[in-house]
N, C-alpha and C positions, 0 to 999 in steps of 0.2 A: 240774621238778626243782628240789632244794633244795641251794645252794651248802655250804651249812652241814653238809651230809652229808658232806664231803670235808675233808682237810686237806692234801692233795698233788694237783698239777697238772702234768702233763706235756704239753707241746706238741710237735706234728709239723709242723715248719714254722715253727720259733719266731722265724726270722730276718725274715720277712715285717713291712712296717710295721704293719699292722694285728695281727697275733699278736703283735709284740714290744709293742704297746700294752697288750694283755691281759695278757701275761706280768707286765709292771711291776706292772698293777693287782693282779694277786693276790698277787705279791711284798711291796707296800706293804699287803697286808691281811693279811699274816703266814701266807699259804699258804707251803708247801715247794714251790719251782719248778725246773723243769728242762726240757731241749729238746734237738730234734735240728734240724738244718738242712744242707742240701748244701753250701752254702759259708759261708766265714768272710767277714765283711762289718766295716765301722766299726760298724753296729748291732750283731752279734752280740758284739762286742768289748766294747762298752759295757755290754751285758746281763752279760757275765762279770764286768767291773769291779764292777758293781752287787751282784754275789752269786749270779747266775743261773747253774748250770752248763750249759752249751752244749757238744754235740759234732758233728763233721761227717761222721762214717761211718756209714751206715745198718746197724748191725749191734746185735743184741739185747745183747750183752754190754757194749755201752756205757752202756746204761740203767741209772742208778744202782741200786741193789738196793732202797732203799727206794721207788722209785717202779714196781717190778715187782709190789708186793703189791696185793691188789683193791680197796683204798679211795684209789686214784689216780682223778682225773677226767682223761681224754685230750681236749685239744682239738685240731683239725687244721684246716688250711687245704684247700680244694677243689682247690688248685694240686697237691697231693701225688699223685703216680701211683698207681695202684690195685696196684701190686706192691710198694710200701714196705715193705720186711721189717717195719720197727718198726711201722708202722702195722697190719699184719696180726698181730703177735705179741700186741698190746692185744686185739685184735678176738677173736683164736681164745682168748684168756684170759679173755674174759667182762667185760673192763674197761666202763664208762660212756664211749662216745664220742660227742662232739660237736662239729660245726663251729664255726668263729669265730664265725659270725652268730648262731647257737644261744646260744652263751656271752653274747654281746653283748646278747641279748634278754634273758636271765636275771637280768644284772646290773642293767639298766634296767627291769626291769617294773614295779617298785614305786616308781621315783622320776620325777619330771617330765622327760620328755624332749624335747629339741630334735634332730629328725633331719634332717639334709641330705641329700639325693639328687640325683642329675644326671650326665648323660654325662661333662660338663666341670662344674669350677667347685666341686665339692663340698668337696673338700680345703680348697682357700682360702677357701670361704664358711664352712664348719664351724670352720675356725681364727679367721676373722675374728669369727664369732658368739662364739666360748668367749673371745679377747681382750676383746671389748666388754664381755661380762658380767662377767668377772674385773676388767677396769678400772673397772666401775661398780659395785663392791662385793659382787658376787653369790657365793652358795657354790656355783661351778661345777666340776665335772668334766668331762674331754673326753677322747675317744678319737678320734684324729686318724690320717688317711693320710698326714700328712707330717710333717716336723720343722720346726716354726713358729722362725722367726727371733726372735722376741720372748723364748721360753722356753727354745729349743734342747731341744725334746722332743716326743714324739707323744703325750704322755700328761699331761693336767692333774688333779692332786687336789684337792677341795675344801675347805674350811675351815668346820667345823660353826659356828664362831662368828658366821657371816654369814648365817644363817638356812637358810630352806628349800632344801632341796639341788636342783640342776638338773644334769642331764647333757646333754652336747652330743655328738652322734655323727656320722661320717659313714656315710651309708646306701648300701652298695653294691650296685649292681642285678645285679653278676656271680653268677649261680645263684641268682637271685633272692633272694639273701640278705637284702635289706631287708624282705622280708615276715615275717621274724621278729621285728620291731621293732613296737611299739605307742605311737608318738609323741602327745605333746602339741601338741607344734607340729612339721608337718611342712613342709620348704622342698623346691622342685623349681627346680634353677636352668637345665638343660638337658634335651634327651630327643632328641640325635640318635642313629639307630641305633647300636648296637655290640654286641658279644660275639653276634653272629648264629650262631656255632657253639654257643650255649646256646639262644638263641630262636629259635621257627621262622621268624618273619618279622618285618618291621616292625611290622606289626600287633599281633603277640604281645608285641612289647617295649613299646610304647605302654599296651597294655591292663595290662600289670604295673604301671607306673606308677601306673595308676588304682586297681589294687588297693593299690598301697602308700598312697597318700593315704586313702583308703577306711578304713584302720586308726588313723586319727587320732582322738583323743578327742574326743568332741562338744563338751566345754567349751573346747577348743583352737581351733588355726587351722591352715589350709592357706595357705602363701604359694608362690606361683609365678609363673614369669615371666608376661608377659601373651600372648606369641606363641605359648604350646606348645601342641601337639596334645594337651593334657591334658583329659579327662572329669571335669569336677567330681565329688564324691561325690554320690550320689543320697540320701544320709542327710543330716540336718541338722547340716553342719559348716561354720562361718563360712570364708571365703575370702578371701583379700586377693592383689591381684597387684603386681608391680614390673616396670617396663621403664623403656626410655629415653623413652618419651612414652606418652602415652593410658593409665595406669595409675595404681592407688591411691597408688603411691609410684614418682616418675618424677624422670630427671635432666633439669634445665634449663641452659643455656648452657655446655656442656662445652667446656673448653678446655685448653691446656698451658700453666702458668707457671711458670718456675724449675725445669723439670725435673718438675714435679707435675702430676697430673691434677685439675682443679678444677672444681666443678660445684654447683648448689643442688639440692636435693632438694625436689621438691613434694609435700608431705603430705596429701593428700586425705582420708585417714581421719582426720586430726585438724586439720581447720579450713583447710586449703588453705594452709599456711605454708610459705615457701621457707627452707630452712637452709643454709647454704655448706659444704661439705665440701674439704678439701685430701688427697689420698689421696698416699702416699708410694709405693705401687706403681702401675706403669704400665698401661694398657688401658683400652678402652670395656668389655672383660669383667669386669675388676674394679670398675668404676662400678656394673654390674649386680649383682657379689657384694656390694658396700657396701649398695646400696639394700635387698636381701635382710637384710642383718643389721642394718640399720636399721629394717626392719618387724618383726623378730623383737625387738628391742630396746624398741621402742613397744607391742608387745602385751604385753610383762612390765612396763610401766610406767614404763620408765626415763626419767628427765628428758632433754629432745633435746640440750640443751647439752653434757650428760656423753656422750651417744651421738657427737656430733660430733666431739669432742676424741679420744675413744677410736679411732674410726675412721681418725683423722688419724696415730695413733702406731702402728698395725699396720703391722709391718714385712714380711710376706708368710711366705712356706713356702719353705723350700730347695728347690731344683730349679723353682721356678715364677719365672720372670725373676729367677734370681738372678744378681746379679752378682758375677763372680770378679775380675774388672780392670776398673776404671773410671778412666782417664786421659785426658789430651788426646791420647796417643800412639795407643792402643788402648783398645777395648772387647772384654771378654770377657763372656757371658751364658751359664748352662747352665739349661734348663727340660725339664720332663718331658714335653711334649707329644708325643702319639703317636695322635692322632685328626686327620684333616684341619681338623677345626673348631677344634681347637685352635692347628694349625701355621697357620691363617688368622689367628687372634686376635693369636699371638706375633708372627708377621711385620707384622703391620698396626700394632701396638703400636712395633714396631720403627722401621716407617718413620714414623711419628707423630712419635716423639720424634728422630729422627736423618733428616730429610728428604734431605740432601745427601751421605750416607755411604754408601759400599759394603759392603752385608751380604752376609756368607758364612753359610750356615747347614750344619753339618755333622748329617745325620739319618740314624739307624738306625732302620728299619722295625721294628715289633714285632708277631709272630704272623704266619704266612703267610696264614692266613683273612682278618685283618684287611686285610692289603695286598690279597689277592685282591679283598676286598669293597668296598674304596674306592679301587682303584687310580688312577681318574681325580682323585678329591676329592684324593688326595696330589700327584697330578701339578700338580694345579691351584694348591694350596695353597703348595706349592714352588716353583712358577713366580714367587712374587711377590717373591722375593729377586733378588740379582744374581749370586749365585754358590751352587751347590749341591755340597756333598762327600756322597756317599751311600755308606754301608756296607753291607754284606750283612744280610738279616732276622736279627733275633735270634728264634729259633725259641720260647724259652720252653718252656710244655706241650706243644708240637705238633710233629708230624714233617712233613718238607716236603710242599709240593704242587706237583705236576708243573706245568710251566710259570709258576710264580709266583715270581720273583726279582727283585731289585734292579735287574739290567740292564733289565728290560721296564719298570721303573718309571722309571729314568733317561732311556730312549728316549722317555717320554712327557712330560718335564718341558720346558719352552720357556724357561727363563730363559738370560741371554746365556752363562753359564760352568757347565758340569756335570761333575763327575768322580766315577766309581765307584773307592774305595779300599779297600784292605785294612786291618783293625784293625792289623796288623803294620806298616804303611807310613803310618798316619795321622799321627803328630805330625811325621815326615819331610816328609810331603808338605805339611802347613800350614806349615811353616817356609818352603817355598820359594814361595809365594804371598805378594803384596802384601794386607796385613790392615787394615781400618778398624775394623769390627765385626763380629764373629765368635761364633757361638752353637754349642754342642753340644746336640742336640735328641734326645728318645728316652727309652723307657721300659724298654729292655733294660739292657746294662751299659756304655753308651756314657758314662756319668759315671764310670767307672774311669779314664777318660783325661783328666779335669779338671785334677789334681794335673800331670801330664805337659805338657798343652797349656798351662797357666798358667806353668809354670816356661820353658818354649821361649819364650812371648811376653814374658816377664819379661827373659830374657835377649835377645832379638833387637831390643826397642825401648828395652833399656837403662832398663826403669823403677825 
């Protein structure tokens, strides 16, 4: 399809992090843009402030009249239920409907594309790659799955004066969306099984990642972590690896200094030299993300010294180890972790930075199916901290599954202190506990409590 055939774009599910980035891109390129989402959020409020019409009731009458005409392109998220009134209206009226991933594929099909995939790490890595390229003077645009701390947005727009355009995209494995992309550089950070409500089994999940990297341009490169069960493309596409050791790009002498993760990158591809990097964001998982970003930069011919400086100035992504309060009295962090591997990495980073402090983790499980499929993994990762405050499962797009609930998960957790608390009583319960390090963790709506928890802690500890 050709985007120039349309002047108006309507989004069903406009408030999602990926959908809102697309909406901003179309609006910046002079399309008329509007959309529906079921909930008002900070992000939808920002879209409205930027000039995009958004409403929150699934009613045809709410669709602006101009968007009901046949020359409107309709983009929807797969998270939208099949009984959505507005989606069915557009479908019955004969409009062109495409999913978010297809729209992203159309936008990027004629542009040099860096696509970052992975069960975990893709948002931080894609944001890091975009920051590195922008800092090093490249004409880079980026569609990101989070709000970057450096630019306070999920969309970067390029500068034509800086030469050949490059697009960085987060390649989402949900609903096999990333197969709509045709990258010049493909990056795979992790492949821990997830979305087993979509994939038949673990083998199907892994094979689909193989299909993704096989779509990489033969003049490009596949960059992947060296310990992944990834089948390299059978066609002639160059491959490079990154890892903490025994890889084309590896980390040496990893240590914590002045609150930063410091290490040397051993670059075997370009002469085996060592290059010291100081990361402002914590965790060994972010060291791996930095190695991937470094590899992308080197493939694009960027000077090593510039890459190292850019990596050191990356501030991270909101809700990825985001400090809300950082004082001598108490530390409060908010994080999006919603898979056992992510929680493990988050808890390990906390314990590395604060080995003598009591760590309290507030966790809201996301999806009944994910909780069922990884129940033991969640229990093991949550047991790494000193205290767990568990909320009920956030259902998102699912109906309850019999026998799958937070109480069952709580019973399997083995940390010294553990509690099941309702959202209504959460802030009051936290206020009753002695706190040193505390974190809200999850992909549901637990982040809505961040301002309340912050306010309570500021008052309690007189910060």
